[in-house]
NUSE-487229 format. One record per residue: residue in one letter; x, y, z of N, C-alpha, C, O in turn. Coordinates in steps of 0.05 Angstrom, whole numbers, plus 5000, padded with zeros to 4 digits. Example, Ala and Ser with C-alpha at 12.3 -4.5 7.8 and 13.67 -1.06 7.14 Angstrom:
2
A526448865156524649105156526449345156528549345169/S525749555142527349795143525850015157526850235161/
This chain:
444
M956518070987954717860979956217590975955217380981/R958617610963960217360959960917230985960816990988/R961617401005962317291031959917151044960116941057/I957517281041955117161052954516901039953816701052/L954716891012954116640998956116421005955416191008/F958616501009960716311016960116191044960315951048/N959316361063958616261089956116081089956015891103/F954216151071951915981068952615711057951515501066/Y954515701038955415451027956815281048956415041049/L958415411065959815261086957815151106958214931116/A955615301112953515201130952214951118951614761133/L951614951092950414721080952314481081951414251085/E954914531077956814311079956914191107957013951111/G956714371127956714271155954314101161954513901175/I952014181151949514031155949713761140948813551151/N950713771115950913531099952813321111952513081109/A954913431125956813251137955713111162956812901171/N953613221174952413101198949413091194947813221208/K948512921176945712901168944012801191941912921197/L944812591204943212471226942912671249940712701260/R945112801257945012991278943213231271941613321288/S943313321246941713541237938713461238937013621245/F938113211230935313121229934213101258932013191263/L935812991275934912961303934613241316932813281333/T936313431308936013701318933313821309932013981323/A932613761284930213881272927613741282925413851277/L927813521296925413381305923513551322921113551319/G924813711341923213881358921614081341919214131347/I922814201321921414391303919314251287917114351283/I919914001278918013851262915413811277913213871267/F915613701301913213651317911913901327909413911329/G913414111332912214361341910614491319908314581324/V911714501295910214621272907814451265905614561259/A908114191266905814011260903614061280901214061273/A904414091306902414141327900914411322898514431326/V902414611314901214871309899114851286896914951289/I899914731264898114711241895614541248893414621242/A896014311262893814141269891914291289889514271286/M893114441307891514591327889814801313887414831318/L891114951295889615161280887515041262885315161259/A888014811251886014681234883614591250881314621241/I884114481274881814401291880214641300877814641300/G881714861308880315101317878715231295876415311300/T879815251271878315361248875915191241873815301234/G876314931241874114751235871814771255869514771248/A872514791281870514821302869015091299866615101302/K870515301292869215561288867315551265865115661266/Q868115421243866415401219863915241225861715311216/S864215031242861914871249859915031266857515001262/I860915201284859215361301857715571283855415621287/L859215691264857915881246855815751229853715871224/E856315501221854315351206851815301223849515331213/Q852215231248849915191266848315451270845915451271/M849815681272848415931275846816001250844716121253/R847815931227846315981202843715811202841715891192/L843915561213841615381213839415491231837115481224/I840115581255838115671274837415961270835416061282/G839116111255838616391251839916551274840316451296/T840616801268841816981288839717131302837617191292/N840317211327838517371344835817241348833717381350/N835716981349833116841352832616761381834416701396/I830116771388829116661414827116441407825116491393/V827516201418825815981411824015911436825015871458/I821415911432819515851453818215581446816915551425/K818615381463817615111458815415051479815615111502/S813214931469811114841487812014601503813414421492/V811114581528811814361545809214231555807414361565/V809113971552806813811562807713671587809413491587/K806613751610807413641635806113371640803813321632/S807613191653806512931660804812961685804813171698/K803412741692801712751716803412791741802512921760/T805812671742807512701765808312991769808313091792/D809013131747809713411749807413581759807813761776/E805013521749802713671757802113641786801413831801/E802313381796801713331824803713461842802913571863/S806313451835808313571852808013871853808314001874/G807413991829806914281828804514371844804514581857/S802414201843800014261858800514251888799514411903/N802114051897802814031925804514261935804114351958/N806414351919808214561928806714831931807414991947/N804614871914803215121915800415101928798715271924/S800014891944797414851955796515071974794115131976/S798415191988797715412007796715651993795315822005/N797415691967796515931952794015881935793116061921/Q793015641936790615581920788115571937788215461959/Q786015681928783515671943782215401942781015311961/N782515261920781415001917783614801910784714811888/K784414631929786614461925786014231905787814111894/D783414181902782713951884782914021855783013841838/E782914281848783014361820785914381810787714471824/K786214301785788914321772789214601761787214721753/P791614711761792114971748791514951718792214751706/W790215151707789415141679791015351663791415581672/S791715271639793115461621792015421593791515191585/P791715631577790815601550792915481531792315401509/G795415471541797615371524798715581506797815811506/L800615501490801915681471800115711446799615521432/T799215951441797316001420798116231401800116371407/L796616261380797116491362796516751376797816951369/E794716751395794116991410796617081426797117321429/D798116891436800616961450802517101430803917291438/M802717001406804417121386803617411380805217591379/Y800917451376800017731371800517911394801218141391/A800217811419800717971443803618051445804218281452/L805417861440808317921441809118121420810718301425/E808018101396808618291375807718571383809018771376/K805518591397804418851405806018971428806319211429/I807018801446808318901470811218961466812219171475/L812618781451815518811448816318971423815818881401/P817519201426818419351403821019241391821819321369/T822319061405824918951395824518731375826418641363/I822018631372821518401354821818491325820718691316/D823218331310823618381281821818201264820718281244/A821617941272820017751257819217521276820617461295/V816817401271815817181287814916961269813617001249/S815516711277814816481262813516271280814916141296/P810816231277809516011292809815741278810115741253/E809815521293810015261281808115061294807915051319/V806714911278805014691287806014441272805714421248/V807014251287808214011275806213781277805413701299/L805413671255803413451254804513211240804813211216/P805313001255806212751243803912631226801612611235/T804512551202802412451184803612261163806012211162/N801912151146802711991124802312151098800312281095/I804312131080804012261054803412051033804811841031/I801412091017800611900997800412040970799312260968/Q801611910950801512020923802411800903804511680907/S800811750883801411550862802111280875804111160868/A800311190892800610930905803110900922803910670928/K804311120929806611120947805911250973804411450974/M806911140995806311251021808811271038810411081039/E809211501051811511541068810611691093808811851093/Q811911621115811411771140813012031140815412031133/A811712251147813112511146811712691166810012611182/K812512941165811313151183810213371166811413471147/C807713441173806413671160806613901179805713881202/V807914121171808614341189807014581181807214681159/G805414681200803914931196805615171203806615191225/I805915351183807815581187806715831173804515821161/T808216041175807816281158810316321141812216181144/N810216521123812516561106815016651122817216631112/A814516751146816816831163818616601170821016631175/F817516361170819116111175821416091156823616031164/F820916131130823016111110825116321114827516271110/E824316561121826216781125828016721149830416761148/L826816641171828316601196830216361194832316361207/N829616171178831315931175833015931150834415741144/G833016151136834716181112834115991090835915891076/L831515931086830615741065829715891041828416101044/S830315791018829415910993828015710975828215470979/L826515810956825015640938826615580913827915750902/E826515330905827815250880826015310857826915390836/E823415270861821315350841818715390855818315300878/G816915530842814315580854814215850869815916020865/T812215880886811816130901811416070930810715840938/Y811716280947811116250975808016280979806516310959/F807116261004804216281010803316571005804616761014/H801016600991799816860988798116921012797516751029/Q797317171015795617251038793017101038792117021060/N791817061015789216911014789516621022787616501032/H792016511018792516231027792416221057791316031068/Q793516421070793716411099791116501112790316391133/D789716691101787216791113784916581110783316551129/G784816451088782616261084783115981090781315811087/G785515911099786115631105786115461080785115231082/R787115561058787015411033788715151034790815151048/P787914941020789414691020791814701001791714560980/V793814851007796214870991798614801008798414801032/C800814740995803214661010805714720994805714750969/I807914731008810614750996812114501007812214451031/I813414360989814714100997817714130998818914300984/G819013961014821913951015823013800991821613660977/K825613830987826913700964826813400965826413270944/N827013280989826912990991824112890983823812670972/V822013040990819312960983819012960953817712780942/Q820113170940819913170911821412930898820412810879/T823712870909825312640899823812380901823912210883/K822312340923820912090928818412060911817811840902/F816912280908814312260895814112380867812412310852/F815912560861815812700835818512710821819412920812/S819812480821822512470809822512510779824512610768/Q820312450766820212470737818412690727818412750703/T816912820745815113030736815513290753816713280774/N814413500742814413760756812213760777809813730769/P812813790803810713770823808914010826806713990838/I809614240814808014480817805314440804805114360781/G803214480820800414450811799414170816796914120814/E801113980823800213710829799113700858799513880874/K797613480864796413450890797813220905798713030893/I797913260931799113050949797313030973796313230984/K796912790983795112741005796612721031798412551034/C796012891051797212891077795012811097793212971102/G795212571108793012471125790512431108790512271090/N788412581114785912561099785412801082783212831070/T787412981079787013231064788813231039791213181041/W787613301017789113340992790113620991788513810995/L792613660985793913920983795013970956796113780943/T794814220946796014290920798814410925799114580941/I800714300910803514390913803914650898803414660874/I804914860912805415110899808415180899809215380887/G810015030913812915090914814614860923813614670936/V817214860916819114660925821514800936822614980924/L822314730961824614850974827214760961827514530952/S829214940960831914860952833114670973832614700997/K834614490964835814290982837914421000839514580991/R837714351025839714451044841314211055840214031066/S843914221050845714001059846514051088848014241094/V845613881106846213911135847013631145845613431139/S849213621161850013361172848013271193846813441207/S847713011196845912901216846812981244845113011262/Q849413011248850413091275849513381282848713431305/S849513561262848613831268845613831274844713981291/L844013671259841213651264840613551292838813661306/A842213351301841813241328842613441350841313471370/N844913581345845913771366844014001369843714101392/L842814101348841114331349838214271355836614451360/G837514011353834713931358832814031337830514101343/I833714051312831914151291831313921271832713721271/R829313961255828413761236830013781210831413981205/D829713571194830913581167828913731149826813621142/Y829613981142827714141127827114021099825114091087/N828813851090828413731063826213521062825213451040/S825413421085823513191086820713261096819113081101/D820113521099817513601110815713721088816613801067/V813113731095811113861078810214111094809414081117/Y810214341082809614591096806914701086806514721062/I805214771105802614881098802215131115803515171135/P800315311107799715541123798815461151797415261154/V799515611171798815531199795715531202794715371217/T794315711188791415711190790215461177788215351187/T791515361156790615111144791014871163789314701166/A793214871178793814661197791714661219790814451228/L790814901228788914921250786014861241784414761257/L785414941216782614911207782114631195780014521199/R784014531180783614281165784814031177784113811171/F786714081196788013841208787213821238785413671244/K788513971255787913941284788614201298790714311295/N786714291315787114521331786714431360784514401370/R789014391374788914291401787814491421787114411443/A787614741413786714951432783614961433782515091451/V782314831415779314831415778314671438779014441442/V776614791455775514661478772614581472770914751465/T772014331474769414231469767814191496769014211517/K765314131493763714081517764713841532764713831557/Q765613641517766713401530769213471546769613361568/D770913651535773313731550772613861576773913821597/V770414031576769614171600768513971620769113991644/S766913781611765713591630767813401641767513301663/N769913351625772013161634774213291649776113161657/R774113561653776313701666776713601694774913581710/G779213521700779913411727779613111728780412991748/N778612991707778312701707780712581693780912601668/D782512451707785012351695784512131675786112091657/D782211991677781611771658780611871631780611731612/N779812131631778612231606780112481596778912651584/E782712491601784312721592784612711562784312501549/K785112941550785412961521787812791513789712751528/E787612681489789712501479792512621480793012841468/G794212481494797012581496797312801516799612881523/G795112921526795313141545796413401533797013581548/N796713421506797813651494795513851487793913801469/Y795414071501793314271497794414521483792914711479/H796914521474798114751461797214771432797414571417/Q796415001424795615051396798115041379798114941356/L800315161389802915171374804914991388804914971412/D806614871372808814711383811314881388812914831406/R811615081372814015251374813515531364811915571346/L814915721375814716001366817516111366818916111386/V818416191342821116301339820916601335819516701317/I822316751352822217051350825017151345826917081359/R825317321325827917451319827717741328825917891321/V829717811345829818091354831718251336833318141321/K831418511337832818691319835818711325837518711307/E836518711351839218741360840018511379838418441396/S842418401375843218181393843518271422843218111440/S844018531426844318631454841618621469841618631493/A839418591454836818581467835818301472833518261480/L837518101466836617821468835717751497833517651501/R837517801516836917721543834517871555832717751566/A834418131551832218291561829618201548827518181562/S829618151522827218071508826217801518823817751521/A828117611522827417351533826117371560824217221566/D827117551577826017581604823117691602821317601616/V822717891585820018011582818117801571815817781580/I819017641551817317431540816517231561814217151562/A818417151578817816961599815617071618813816921626/R815917321626813917441644811117471631809117421644/V811117551606808617581592807117321589804717301595/L808617111581807316851577806416731604804316601605/K807916781625807116681651804516811660802716681671/R804217071655801717201662799417111645797217071655/R799917081619797817001601796916711605794716631600/H798716551616798116261621797416221650797515991660/H796516431664795516411691797516291711796916111726/E800016391709802216311727803116021723804615911739/V802115891702803015621695805415641676805215751655/I807615521684810015531667809915281650810815061658/D808915301626808615071608810015121581809315011561/V812015301581813715351558816615361566817315431589/E818315291547821215321551822215541532821515541508/I823915721542824915941526827915901524829415891544/E828915881499831715831493832816061476831416161459/V835316141481836616331465839016191452841216181464/P838716071428840815901417843516051413845615921416/E843416311407845916451402847616461427850016441426/L846316491450847716491476848916221482851116201493/L847416011475848515741479850915691461852815561469/L850715791436853015761418855415931427857715851422/E854816161439857016331449858516181471860916191473/Q856916041488858215881509859815651497862015591507/E858815531476860315321463862815431450864915301451/Q862615681440865015801428867115861450869515821445/K866215941474868115991495869515731504871915731509/T868015521505869215261511871215181490873415081496/Q870515221465872315151443874815331444877015241438/D874515581451876815761453878715671475881215691472/T877615581497879315471519880815231509883215201515/F879415061494880714821483883014901464885114781465/N882415091447884515191428886815311443889115281434/L886315451465888515571481890315351492892715381492/V889115141502890714911512892414791490894714731494/L891214761467892714651444895014841436897214751430/A894415101437896515301430898815291450901115311442/V898215261475900315241496902014991491904515011493/I900714771485902214521480904014561455906314481456/A902914681434904514721410906814911415909014871405/G906215121431908415311438910615191454913015241449/I909815011473911914871488913614691470916014671473/S912214561451913714391432915714551416918014471412/L914914791407916714961392919015061409921315081400/L918415131434920415221453922515001458924915051458/V921514761462923414531466925014491441927414431443/G923814511417925314481393927414701390929714641381/G926814951397928815161396931115121415933415171408/I930415021439932614971459934314741449936814741453/G933114541436934614321424936614421403938914331402/I935714601386937514721366939814861379942114821371/M939215021399941315171412943414981426945815031424/N942414771438944214581452946014441431948414411436/I944814351409946414211389948414391376950614311371/M947614641372949414831359951714901379954014931370/L951214911405953314961424955214721425957714761426/A954114481424955814241423957414241397959814161397/S956214331375957614341350959914541351962014491339/V959614761365961714961368964114831382966414871374/L963614681403965814551418967214341401969614301403/E965714201384966914001367968614121344970413991334/R967914361336969214481312970914721319971214911304/I972014711343973814931351976214961332976815191324/K977414741325979714751307978914861280980415021268/E976614781270975614881244975215191246975915331227/I974215281268973815571271976515711272976815931260/G978515591286981115711287982415731260983715931253/V982115511244983315521217982015741200983415881185/R979415761201978015971186978916251194979416421177/R979216291220980116561229982916621221983616841214/S984616411221987416451213987716511183989616631174/L985616421167985716471138984316731130984016791107/G983416881150982417151144979417191150978417401145/A978116981160975317021166975017191191976517151210/N973117371191972717541214970417421231969317211224/Q969717561253967617461271964917451257963317271262/Q964417641240961817641226961517391208959317281206/D963717301195963617061179962916821195961316651187/I964116791219963516561236960616571245959216371246/V959716821253956916851262955016761239953016621245/L955516851215953716791193953716491187951616371181/Q956116361189956216071183954415911202952815751193/F954715961228953215811248950215891248948415731254/L949716151242947016241241945516121218943116051220/F946816101195945615981172945015681177942915581168/E946715551192946315271198943715241215942115061209/A943415411235941115391253938515451237936515321240/I938615661220936315741205935515521185933215461181/F937515401172937015201152935814951165933914831154/I936814881188935614651203932714711210931014531208/S932214951219929415031226927615021201925314941203/L928615121178927015121154926314841145924014781138/I928314661146927814381138925814261157923914121149/G926114311183924214211203921414331198919414191202/G921314591191918814721186917314601162914914551163/I918814541140917514421117916414151123914114091116/I918113981136917113711143914813731163912913581161/G915013931182912813961201910214051188908013961196/I910414221167908014301153906614061139904214021141/L908213891126907113651113905813471134903713361130/L907213431157906213261178903713381190901813231196/G903613641193901213771205898813751187896613691197/V899113791161896913761142895913471142893513421142/A897813281142897013001142895512931168893612781168/S896513041190895212991216892313101217890512971226/A892013341206889313471205887413301189885113271197/R888313201166886513041149885912771163883712671160/T887912661177887412411191885412441213883712281217/I885612671228883812721250880912761238879012651250/A880712901216878112941204876812681194874412641195/A878512501184877612251172876812041194874711911191/Y878312021215877911801234876711891260875311741273/A877212141269876112231294873512391290872212471310/E872612431265870112571258870112851270868012951279/I872412981271872613261281873213431256875113381242/P871513641251872013801227874613961230875114091250/T876313951209878814091209879114241182878314141161/I880114491184880614651160883414761161884114921179/V885114681142887814781141887815031123887315011099/S888415261135888415511120891315591112893215491123/A891415761091894015841081895516001102898015981104/W894116171117895416341137896616171159898616261171/S895515941166896615771187899315651177901115621193/I899415591152902015481141904115701141906415661148/I903315941132905216171132906116231160908516281165/L904316221180905016271207907016061218909016131230/A906415811212908215601222910915621209913015581222/F911015691183913615721170915215951181917615941185/G913716181186915116411198916116351226918216451234/V914516201242915416131269917915961268919816001283/A918015771249920315591246922815751240925015711251/T922615941221924916111214925816291237928216321242/S923816391252924516571275926016411296927816511309/I925116161301926416001322929315951314931115961331/G929815881289932515841280934216091283936616071291/L933116321278934516571281935116641310937316711317/I933016611327933316691355935216511370937016591384/F934716241367936316051383939015991370940615841381/G939416101346942016051333944016281338946416251333/I943016511348944716741352946816691374949216741370/F946016581397947916541419950116351412952416411417/P949616111401951815941393953616061372956016031373/A952416211353954016341332955916551344958216571337/Q954916711363956616911376958816781393961016881394/K958116561406960116421422962316321404964716331412/A961616211381963716111363965416341352967816311350/A964216571347965716801335967616921356969717031348/R967016891382968717021402971116841410972716931427/L971316601399973616431406976216561397976416671376/D978216531414980916631407982016441386982316211392/P982716541362983716371341986216221349986615991340/I988016331365990516201372989915961390991015741386/K988216011410987415781428985815571413986115331418/A984215661393982615471378984515281362983915041359/L986715401350988615231335990115041353990914821343/R990515101378992014931396990314701407991314501417/S987614731406985814521418986014271402986414261377/D985614051416985613781403982913711391982613501379/
C-alpha cells in the first residue's frame, strides 16, 4: 500500500509540474463528458414530454373527429363517383357522427373499454355582470376518466342529470377563478348562452404548457364549462335534427344549413382494453362508420398513441446521433490522453531510468503513469459534468427544449471518464515500464 501511495504521489507531482499540458490533455474528456450529459438530458426530457402528452390524451385511445366537407370537396367526390350513382344530380347523404354511432360501436366491438362523446358549443358565459367567451362542452362522465381529470369539489353528473337533460354543469378551474374568486361556486348559477346552469362541481386545475396543447390539438380543460351531452342536445343545439325546411332545401346550395355542419357529435373518443387491439379496432370502426354513413367518409380516425410512438422513434434516432457524437468526442479525448502520455514517456526517459536504478520495478512505473492518466481523466470528468449540467440548463432556458439531468447520467459520465483514463493509459504506462534502465540513464 505504501508503494501504491508513493506512486500516486509521484503522479500528482508530474501533473502539477505540467499543469497546462495536463489541462489541454483533459479537454477531450471535458467536452466528451459534457456532450454525454447534455445528450442524456435532452433525451430524458423528450421522453418525459412524450409521456406527459400520452397522459393528456390517454392511453389506448382512438379519436373519431367529425369532418365538414366544403362545396369543392363534395363536387369533386361527386364527379369521381358519378358512374356509380343512379342520379348524378343528388349529393351523397350522411346522418353524420351521432350518439347512435356510439351505441352501435359499443355493441359491435368487444375490445371497447370506455366511450366518451363530445359536443363543443362556443358560447358566452355570463355571471355577476361579467361576460367571457368560452366553450360549453356536452359530455358524459367517461370524459373525465379518459382524460384523467378529477374534481376539486362537488360531484360528477348523476344518471338523472344525463337522462333528463337537466341544466347542470361542471366548470373548469379558470372559470371559477374568473367568476367565483371570492365565493364557493357549488350550487350557484351561471348563464351559458340563453340557458342558466346550476354548478355541481369544479375540476382540479391541470397545468399544461401551451405548446403541448397546440401539438396535441386539445383544448384547455381549465377554461371550459361541461354539461351532460343530453343537455347540450336538448337545451342548446342538436345539429342532427332534420326539419321540414331542411328537407325542402336539400340540394339547394343557397339554403344549406348554417356552416354546413350536420354532425350531432364533434368528437368521439374510444378507449380499447389492450394496446395490441388499437389498429384492428380502428379498422373495424372505420368500416362500420362508412357503412352507417352510406359510404360517405365524413369522419377522421386517429390513434394518438401510434402517432406518439412514431414521434418516440424519431426522438430515439436523434438521441442515437447525439450518442454517436458524444462517443466520438470521448474516443478522441482518450486518444489524446494516450498520445500525450506517450510523449511524456519520451520526455521523461531519464526520470524513469533514475527511478529504476533506485529500486523501482516495472509495476511501480506502470502505476505512476497509469495514475497520471486516470487523474487527468477524473479532473476532465468533473469539469465535464459541470459543463454538461450548465449546457443542459442553457438549452432548456434559451432553446425551449425540455432537459432533465438525472443522477445516473452523471454516474455514467464519471464512470466513462475513469474507464477512458484506465484503458488509454495502460499502453503508455507499459511502454515506460519496459524501458531498459541503462539506456534510459544514457539518454539526453
